[in-house]
C-alpha positions in Angstrom: 0.0 -0.1 0.3 2.9 2.2 0.6 4.4 1.4 -2.7 0.8 2.4 -4.4 1.2 5.6 -2.3 4.3 6.3 -3.8 3.7 5.4 -6.8 0.7 7.4 -6.9 2.7 10.5 -6.8 5.1 9.6 -9.0 2.2 9.1 -11.6 1.0 12.1 -10.7 4.1 13.5 -12.1 4.3 11.9 -15.1 0.9 12.7 -16.5 0.9 14.1 -20.0 1.0 17.8 -20.4 -2.1 19.6 -20.7 -4.0 16.8 -19.3 -6.0 18.2 -16.4 -6.3 14.5 -14.6 -3.4 12.1 -13.5 -3.7 9.0 -15.2 -6.6 6.8 -13.9 -4.2 4.2 -12.8 -2.8 6.6 -10.5 -5.9 7.2 -9.0 -6.3 3.7 -7.7 -2.8 4.0 -6.3 -3.9 7.1 -4.3 -7.0 5.4 -3.5 -5.2 2.2 -2.1 -2.2 4.6 -0.6 -4.8 7.0 0.9 -6.7 4.1 2.7 -3.2 2.3 3.6 -2.4 5.7 5.4 -6.0 5.9 6.7 -5.2 2.8 8.7 -2.4 3.5 10.3 0.1 2.2 7.8 2.7 4.8 7.9 6.4 3.9 8.2 6.0 5.8 11.9 3.7 2.9 12.8 5.2 -0.3 14.5 4.4 -3.4 13.1 2.6 -4.4 16.2 0.3 -1.2 16.2 -0.6 -1.8 12.5 -1.5 -5.3 13.5 -4.6 -4.3 15.2 -5.5 -1.6 12.8 -8.1 -4.2 10.4 -8.4 -7.6 12.8 -9.5 -10.1 10.0 -10.9 -12.5 13.1 -13.1 -9.5 14.0 -14.2 -7.8 10.4 -17.0 -5.5 10.7 -19.6 -4.5 8.4 -20.5 -1.1 6.8 -24.1 -0.1 8.6 -25.7 0.2 5.0 -24.4 -1.3 2.0 -23.2 0.8 -0.9 -22.1 -1.0 -4.0 -25.1 -2.1 -5.9 -25.6 -6.0 -7.0 -26.9 -6.4 -10.4 -28.7 -10.1 -10.6 -29.4 -12.0 -14.0 -32.7 -13.8 -14.0 -33.3 -17.1 -15.6 -35.0 -20.4 -14.9 -33.6 -20.5 -11.7 -35.6 -17.5 -10.5 -37.8 -16.4 -13.0 -40.9 -17.4 -11.2 -42.4 -15.3 -8.4 -40.8 -17.0 -5.8 -37.5 -16.7 -7.5 -37.9 -12.9 -8.2 -39.4 -12.4 -4.7 -35.9 -14.4 -3.2 -33.8 -12.0 -5.1 -35.6 -8.9 -3.7 -35.4 -9.9 -0.4 -31.6 -10.9 -0.4 -30.7 -7.4 -2.2 -30.9 -7.2 -5.4 -31.1 -3.7 -7.0 -31.1 -4.4 -10.8 -32.7 -7.5 -12.7 -30.8 -8.3 -15.5 -32.6 -10.1 -18.3 -30.0 -11.6 -21.0 -31.3 -11.4 -24.5 -28.9 -14.3 -25.7 -32.0 -16.6 -23.9 -35.6 -16.8 -24.3 -38.0 -14.4 -26.5 -39.9 -11.4 -25.8 -43.2 -13.0 -24.4 -41.1 -14.2 -21.4 -38.9 -10.9 -21.2 -42.3 -9.2 -20.8 -43.8 -11.8 -18.2 -40.5 -11.5 -15.9 -40.6 -7.7 -16.2 -44.3 -7.4 -14.9 -43.4 -9.8 -12.0 -40.8 -7.7 -10.9 -42.6 -4.5 -11.2 -46.0 -5.7 -9.2 -43.5 -7.1 -6.5 -41.5 -4.1 -6.1 -44.7 -1.6 -6.4 -46.3 -4.0 -3.6 -43.2 -3.4 -1.3 -42.3 0.0 -2.1 -46.3 1.3 -1.6 -46.3 -0.3 1.9 -42.5 1.2 2.9 -43.2 5.2 1.7 -45.2 6.9 4.0 -46.4 9.6 1.2 -47.7 7.8 -2.3 -50.1 5.5 -3.4 -48.0 4.2 -6.2 -44.1 3.7 -5.7 -41.7 1.7 -7.7 -38.5 2.3 -7.5 -36.2 0.2 -5.2 -35.5 -2.1 -8.2 -34.5 -1.1 -12.0 -34.7 -3.5 -15.1 -31.8 -3.7 -17.2 -32.1 -5.7 -20.6 -28.6 -6.9 -22.0 -28.3 -7.1 -25.7 -26.6 -10.2 -27.5 -24.5 -7.9 -29.7 -22.7 -8.5 -32.7 -21.0 -11.8 -33.1 -18.8 -13.8 -34.8 -20.0 -17.5 -34.8 -19.5 -21.1 -36.2 -21.9 -22.6 -38.7 -23.7 -26.5 -38.2 -21.9 -29.8 -38.1 -23.0 -31.8 -41.6 -24.7 -34.6 -39.3 -28.0 -33.9 -37.9 -28.1 -33.4 -34.4 -24.4 -34.1 -33.8 -23.0 -32.4 -30.8 -19.8 -31.6 -31.9 -16.6 -33.0 -32.9 -13.0 -34.0 -31.5 -10.1 -31.9 -32.6 -6.8 -33.0 -31.6 -3.7 -30.7 -30.8 -1.8 -30.3 -34.3 -4.8 -31.4 -36.3 -4.9 -28.9 -39.5 -8.6 -26.9 -39.4 -9.7 -24.7 -42.1 -11.9 -21.8 -41.5 -14.2 -20.9 -44.3 -16.7 -18.0 -44.6 -18.2 -19.4 -48.1 -22.2 -19.6 -47.0 -22.2 -23.3 -49.0 -20.6 -24.7 -46.0 -22.7 -22.8 -43.5 -24.5 -26.5 -42.8 -21.5 -28.9 -43.4 -19.1 -28.4 -41.3 -16.6 -31.3 -40.7 -13.6 -31.4 -38.2 -11.3 -30.7 -40.7 -13.5 -28.0 -42.3 -15.6 -25.0 -40.2 -17.6 -22.4 -41.1 -17.5 -18.6 -39.8 -19.9 -16.3 -40.2 -17.7 -12.9 -40.4 -16.9 -12.1 -44.5 -14.0 -10.6 -43.8 -12.3 -13.1 -41.8 -9.5 -13.3 -44.3 -8.6 -9.8 -43.9 -8.8 -9.7 -40.1 -6.2 -12.4 -40.1 -2.3 -12.8 -40.7 0.0 -15.8 -40.3 0.5 -16.3 -37.0 -2.7 -14.6 -35.7 -4.8 -16.5 -32.8 -8.3 -17.7 -33.3 -10.5 -18.8 -30.4 -13.4 -21.3 -30.4 -16.0 -21.2 -27.4 -14.7 -19.1 -25.1 -11.1 -20.3 -25.6 -12.1 -23.9 -25.3 -10.1 -24.7 -28.7 -7.1 -22.4 -29.5 -6.1 -22.1 -33.2 -3.1 -20.5 -34.9 -3.4 -19.1 -38.5 -1.0 -20.7 -40.9 -2.2 -18.8 -44.1 -5.0 -17.4 -46.1 -6.0 -18.6 -48.9 -9.6 -18.7 -51.6 -11.0 -21.4 -52.8 -12.7 -22.1 -56.1 -15.6 -19.7 -55.6 -13.3 -16.6 -54.0 -14.2 -16.8 -50.7 -11.4 -16.8 -47.9 -10.0 -20.0 -46.3 -8.1 -19.6 -43.3 -6.0 -22.5 -42.9 -4.9 -23.0 -38.9 -3.2 -25.3 -36.6 -5.1 -26.3 -33.6 -3.1 -25.4 -30.7 -4.8 -27.7 -28.2 -7.2 -31.1 -28.1 -11.2 -30.1 -27.8 -14.6 -30.8 -28.2 -16.3 -28.2 -30.8 -19.9 -28.0 -31.1 -22.6 -26.6 -33.3 -22.7 -22.5 -33.4 -20.1 -21.7 -31.1 -18.7 -18.2 -30.6 -15.5 -17.4 -32.4 -13.0 -14.6 -31.1 -10.3 -13.1 -33.1 -7.6 -11.4 -30.2 -7.1 -7.8 -31.2 -8.5 -7.8 -34.5 -10.3 -4.6 -35.8 -13.7 -6.0 -36.9 -16.2 -4.4 -39.1 -19.5 -5.8 -37.7 -22.5 -3.5 -36.9 -23.0 -1.8 -33.6 -26.7 -2.9 -33.7 -27.6 -6.5 -35.2 -31.3 -7.3 -37.0 -31.7 -9.4 -33.3 -30.3 -6.3 -31.4 -33.2 -3.9 -33.0 -35.9 -5.7 -32.2 -34.7 -6.3 -28.6 -34.1 -2.5 -28.2 -37.4 -1.7 -30.1 -38.9 -4.4 -27.0 -36.9 -2.8 -24.4 -38.1 0.8 -25.4 -42.1 -0.4 -25.8 -41.5 -1.8 -21.9 -39.9 1.5 -20.8 -37.1 -0.4 -19.5 -34.6 1.4 -17.0 -31.4 0.4 -18.4 -30.0 -1.3 -21.4 -26.6 -3.0 -21.5 -25.1 -3.3 -24.8 -22.7 -6.0 -25.6 -19.4 -5.2 -27.3 -19.5 -1.6 -27.6 -16.6 -0.8 -29.4 -17.0 3.1 -30.6 -18.8 6.2 -29.4 -20.6 6.1 -32.4 -22.2 2.3 -31.3 -23.8 4.3 -28.2 -25.2 6.7 -30.5 -26.7 4.4 -32.5 -28.5 2.4 -29.8 -29.3 5.7 -28.5 -31.5 6.6 -31.5 -33.3 3.3 -31.4 -33.6 3.7 -27.5 -34.8 7.5 -27.1 -33.6 9.7 -24.7 -35.4 8.1 -21.6 -32.9 4.3 -21.6 -29.7 4.4 -19.4 -27.1 2.7 -21.7 -24.3 0.9 -20.1 -21.7 0.4 -22.6 -20.2 -3.0 -22.0 -16.1 -3.1 -22.5 -15.4 -6.4 -23.9 -12.6 -6.3 -26.5 -9.0 -4.7 -27.3 -10.6 -1.8 -30.1 -13.4 -1.3 -26.7 -10.2 -0.1 -24.5 -8.5 1.5 -27.1 -11.8 3.8 -27.2 -12.8 3.8 -23.3 -12.6 8.0 -23.2 -14.9 8.7 -26.0 -17.1 5.8 -24.9 -17.8 7.0 -21.4 -17.8 10.4 -22.4 -21.4 9.0 -24.9 -22.7 6.4 -22.6 -24.5 6.8 -19.3 -22.4 3.6 -17.8 -20.0 0.9 -18.4 -19.2 -2.7 -17.6 -16.0 -4.0 -17.0 -17.2 -7.4 -19.1 -14.5 -9.6 -17.9 -15.4 -12.8 -20.3 -15.1 -12.1 -23.1 -11.9 -9.5 -22.5 -10.3 -12.2 -21.2 -10.1 -13.8 -24.2 -9.5 -10.6 -26.5 -6.7 -9.1 -24.6 -4.4 -11.6 -22.3 -5.7 -12.8 -19.3 -3.4 -11.9 -17.2 -3.7 -8.4 -18.1 -7.8 -8.0 -17.3 -7.1 -6.9 -13.7 -5.1 -4.2 -15.4 -8.2 -3.1 -17.4 -10.6 -3.4 -15.0 -8.6 -0.7 -12.8 -7.7 1.6 -15.6 -11.6 1.7 -16.9 -13.1 1.6 -13.2 -10.6 4.3 -12.4 -11.5 6.8 -15.6 -15.5 6.2 -15.0 -14.9 6.9 -11.4 -13.4 10.3 -12.6 -16.3 11.2 -15.1 -18.7 10.1 -12.1 -20.3 7.4 -14.5 -21.7 4.4 -12.9 -19.4 1.2 -13.6 -20.1 -2.3 -13.2 -17.6 -5.3 -12.6 -19.3 -8.5 -13.8 -18.0 -12.3 -14.9 -17.7 -15.0 -12.7 -17.5 -13.0 -9.2 -19.0 -15.7 -7.5 -19.0 -18.3 -10.1 -18.5 -21.4 -8.0 -21.9 -20.8 -6.2 -23.6 -21.8 -9.0 -23.1 -25.5 -7.5 -21.9 -24.9 -4.1 -23.6 -22.9 -1.0 -19.8 -21.1 -0.4 -17.7 -19.5 -2.8 -14.0 -19.8 -3.3 -11.8 -17.1 -1.1 -10.2 -16.5 -4.1 -14.0 -15.0 -5.2 -14.3 -13.6 -2.3 -10.9 -11.4 -2.5 -12.1 -10.7 -6.2 -15.8 -9.3 -5.3 -14.1 -7.1 -2.3 -11.2 -5.6 -4.7 -13.8 -5.0 -7.2 -15.6 -2.5 -4.0 -12.0 -1.3 -3.3 -11.4 -0.4 -7.1 -14.1 2.3 -6.8 -17.2 -0.1 -8.7 -20.5 1.0 -8.2 -22.3 -2.4 -8.5 -21.4 -6.2 -9.0 -22.9 -8.4 -11.1 -24.2 -12.0 -11.0 -25.0 -14.1 -14.0 -25.3 -17.5 -14.0 -24.7 -17.8 -10.0 -28.6 -16.2 -10.1 -29.8 -17.2 -13.7 -29.2 -20.9 -13.2 -27.6 -21.4 -10.1 -28.8 -23.9 -7.1 -28.2 -21.1 -4.4 -29.6 -17.9 -5.7 -31.0 -16.2 -2.8 -27.6 -17.0 -0.5 -25.3 -15.9 -3.3 -27.0 -12.3 -3.4 -26.7 -12.6 0.6 -23.2 -13.4 0.3 -22.3 -10.7 -2.1 -23.6 -8.4 -0.1 -22.2 -9.3 2.9 -18.5 -9.3 1.0 -19.8 -5.5 -0.3 -20.3 -4.5 2.8 -16.8 -5.8 4.8 -14.8 -4.4 2.0 -16.8 -0.9 2.1 -16.0 -0.5 5.8 -12.1 -0.5 4.9 -12.7 2.2 2.3 -11.8 5.4 3.1 -13.8 7.6 2.0 -12.9 11.1 3.3 -9.3 10.2 1.4 -11.5 9.6 -2.1 -13.5 12.6 -1.7 -10.0 14.7 -1.5 -8.4 13.1 -4.2 -11.1 12.7 -6.8 -11.6 16.7 -5.9 -8.1 17.6 -6.5 -7.8 15.3 -9.6 -10.9 17.1 -11.5 -10.5 20.4 -10.5 -10.4 22.5 -13.0 -11.7 19.7 -15.6 -13.8 21.7 -18.4 -17.4 21.4 -19.0 -18.3 20.2 -15.8 -22.5 20.7 -15.1 -23.0 24.1 -13.3 -24.4 22.3 -10.4 -21.3 20.4 -9.5 -19.2 23.3 -7.6 -22.8 23.8 -5.2 -22.9 19.7 -5.2 -19.2 19.3 -4.2 -19.4 22.0 -1.4 -22.1 19.6 0.3 -20.1 16.8 -0.1 -17.2 19.1 1.7 -20.0 20.1 4.1 -21.0 16.9 5.2 -17.5 15.6 5.8 -16.6 18.3 7.8 -20.0 18.5 9.7 -19.6 14.7 10.1 -23.2 14.2 8.6 -25.0 10.8 8.4 -26.9 12.1 5.2 -26.9 13.8 2.6 -30.2 14.8 0.9 -30.1 15.5 -2.5 -33.2 16.8 -4.4 -32.9 16.3 -8.1 -35.6 15.6 -11.0 -32.9 14.1 -13.3 -30.4 12.4 -11.3 -27.6 14.4 -12.2 -26.9 16.1 -9.0 -27.1 12.8 -7.2 -24.8 11.1 -9.5 -22.6 14.2 -8.4 -22.5 13.5 -5.0 -21.6 10.2 -5.3 -18.7 10.8 -7.9 -16.9 12.0 -4.7 -18.0 9.1 -2.9 -18.5 10.8 0.7 -18.6 8.8 3.9 -22.0 9.7 4.5 -25.2 8.1 2.6 -27.0 9.7 0.0 -30.9 10.0 -0.4 -32.3 11.6 -3.6 -35.6 13.1 -3.3 -37.3 12.9 -6.6 -40.9 12.9 -8.1 -39.3 11.4 -11.2 -39.7 7.5 -10.7 -37.5 6.4 -13.6 -34.7 8.3 -12.5 -35.2 7.1 -9.1 -34.7 3.3 -10.8 -31.8 4.4 -12.9 -30.1 5.7 -9.4 -30.1 2.2 -8.3 -26.8 1.5 -10.0 -25.3 4.4 -8.4 -22.7 3.8 -5.6 -23.9 5.0 -2.4 -27.5 6.5 -3.3 -31.1 5.9 -1.9 -34.0 7.0 -3.3 -37.3 8.1 -2.0 -40.1 9.3 -4.5 -42.4 12.4 -4.0 -45.3 13.8 -5.8 -44.9 16.6 -8.3 -44.5 19.6 -7.6 -43.7 19.3 -3.8 -41.9 22.4 -2.3 -38.6 22.3 -1.1 -39.1 22.3 2.6 -42.1 19.9 2.3 -39.7 17.0 0.1 -36.7 17.9 2.8 -39.3 17.1 6.1 -40.4 13.9 3.9 -36.8 12.8 3.1 -36.1 13.1 6.7 -38.9 11.4 7.9 -38.6 8.8 5.4 -34.9 8.2 6.0 -35.8 8.2 10.0 -38.2 5.3 9.2 -35.4 3.4 7.2 -33.3 3.6 10.2 -30.8 6.0 8.3 -30.8 8.4 10.7 -31.6 9.1 14.5 -32.3 11.9 16.6 -29.7 14.7 16.8 -28.1 13.6 13.7 -26.8 16.3 11.1 -27.7 16.1 7.5 -26.7 18.2 4.8 -29.7 19.0 2.2 -28.8 20.3 -0.9 -31.1 21.2 -4.2 -29.0 22.6 -7.1 -31.9 24.4 -8.9 -32.8 26.8 -6.2 -29.4 26.7 -5.2 -30.1 25.8 -1.6 -28.2 23.8 0.8 -28.8 23.4 4.1 -27.0 21.9 7.4 -30.2 20.2 9.5 -30.6 18.2 12.6 -32.8 15.5 13.0 -35.5 15.8 15.5 
């Protein structure tokens, strides 16, 4: 941790001339260094005194979980009982994977969730007759992808390819349904232009690795890529194909994606997780279909997306570190660096960031996660993720509710170790002077500083768009954030934002009444007690107040 603190200082000095902020990995280093200093890991402390600062035999939980949990629903959980169990366990965002199922199924699952959330939220609110804000709906698109065709034998489950076998990859449509172990069809016409001698091709999430020998053409003029198998594997029909490092000219929105996006707009879902986003223009194309009211989270899954991460973060409403395909597209030992790099960049821009893939994968079939999975989840929290995601664990797993509760406990334990004041100071320093900030940011930052100075238990942020609440969360205050809004769509989208709770009020409520309602709701939820200091801020009215709970 001391090394990280020193390195942070070095990275600060080495930033490029003219850049307003330091490199994002320096923010990560300073974050970890600041935590170390806050815990007493300074050189002047003795080793014996350092050991008492954080006792692993007596772990502590943060009083309220700030990191949000995204749960994928599937056969194990898309029943009424399954969704209810996930809500009880702590689900903040329900994810529907469009790679499986159909629109009729998605519609039923969305209705089930909304009915259950409406019942729960209306009972919990002291104001409205109809509230539906405590869980968002996210649709995850399949995205543009490259796949194999079908093997010739009807019903064939695949063939065994041995290490050293020669395998030809053809783009000739005549071979789509006639694959053999020697000849595989790939549904990407520019395959030959994207590969050269020595290039790697991965099939079925890297189960089979091929190395390119040469690119030829068949009698019909279609490219044929001659490869050698680097390992033995059983390969089935329609498996995914990855071309690490290649720049693909696939469309941003496939025919299926367009139908799914139009369905998402018709259902008024809260978020869309857009797969394989590679450039900012892909986000803009998706937004043209969805309209302005649905948040777009760009999934970064390949090297091209990493290269264009700055413009993607600027255009999207959030990003996802999608480590599955990313771990195939780039060297897997570099994934952790990509994760920290993207998280820090998103933190500096104040955009929500999700960490996904195999977070607690072993709990798909076991009631206990591995030690490495626990550390992985905790480190995602310490890196600065707004949310962590469960995929197969809750979609097909044997212990979906237990998995969510386990993840929630890991997050709360990790959050207790976060030095929020150090983070606030670091982010303020590194974003000072950044151009094109929202007009309201100065007032919100002042409220964050006031909350730290006054040791406030809660920040009340009045916001219809959610911008002020996200700005407050960007600076990672020690106090919890309660956003008061009459826009229930805004409230649901804030379920992806770190450290933020929401309270829905009727439209047109005066500021004083809204603040009073927020205090009452916070007390009802146990967020504050009599005598606690609270900071309230309303950027549109240029209002900031210091309050004491009565």
